[in-house]
N, C-alpha and C positions, 0 to 999 in steps of 0.2 A: 939395242935392239929391241924391238917392239914384241911383246910375248901375249902369245893368245892360247887360249886353254878351248880345246874342244868340249862339245856336252858330253862327252862317254868321260873325260878327264875330269869333269867338274860332278857329274856324278857318281863317279867311281871314287875320287875324294869325301863325298859326301857322304858315300856307303860305309868306307872304312872309319870316319870321324864317326860316324852314329855306332858301329861294331864296338869300337874301341871306348864309348864314351856309358855304356850299356857297363861296362867293366870301373870305370872311372871317369867321370867327366871331363875333371882337369885334363888329364891325360890326352883326350880328345882335341881340346882347345891347343893343349903342346903341341902336338901332331900337325895339326893344321897350319899354323902359325911356321915351323920349321919347314913343312913341303912348301910353303909360299917365299919364307928366305931363301931356299935350295934353289928354287926355280927362278927366284930375282935374280941370281947371281949369273944365270944364262946370258941375260942382257947384255951382259960386259964381257962374259969367257962363253960363249955358245959349247966350244969344243972340249969344255971339262967334264962330259961325261963319256964315259965309253960306247963303244960304235955296239949297237944292238946285234949279241951272236945270231940270233934267229935269220935277218936278215942279210947281216956281212955288206951294207950299204954306208959309208960314212955322213950320209945325209942322216940316218935315224942312229938315235944316241938316246943314254939311259942314264941316270942318276940312280944310285942304290941308296937307300935311305932306308936304315932298318931291316924289316923284312920286303921292303917294298921297292917296285921300277918305278921312275917315275921316267915314260917312254918319250921324245919327241923328236922333230925333224927340224932341221935348220935349212931355212929358205931364204933367199935374197937379201929381202926387208924385213924379215920377223922369224918368230920361232913357236911352234904349234907344238904346245903341250898335247899330245896325241890321246894320253889312257896311264894309268897308274893301276901296276899288277900284284898282287903278293908273288913273292921271288919264287916259290911251290906251285902256282898258278899254270899252266900251259899259256902258252900268249898269240892267241887268234891272230894272225898274220893281218887276215883281212880286215880284222879292228882298226890297225894301224896304216894299210895301206889303201885304205878307201878315198 
């Protein structure tokens, strides 16, 4: 199944990696590599993530990686990576339902 990254998800991943790199550049690279690896798994197993509790719709799911939520939507022919948020941040519903 095809995986599409939204501009917001790309921006969030970049912002998080930049933040991690302020402390340790190699850790930021490893974080990005692992995020992409986890997302690639969705191509063959799109339902491995849990349903996003704020939405409670099986089409919207998330993978937890460390302190972060990788939020995605399962569609007919693709998986859309919607955003990445720290687990302690409030999830703006309009950010993923837009």
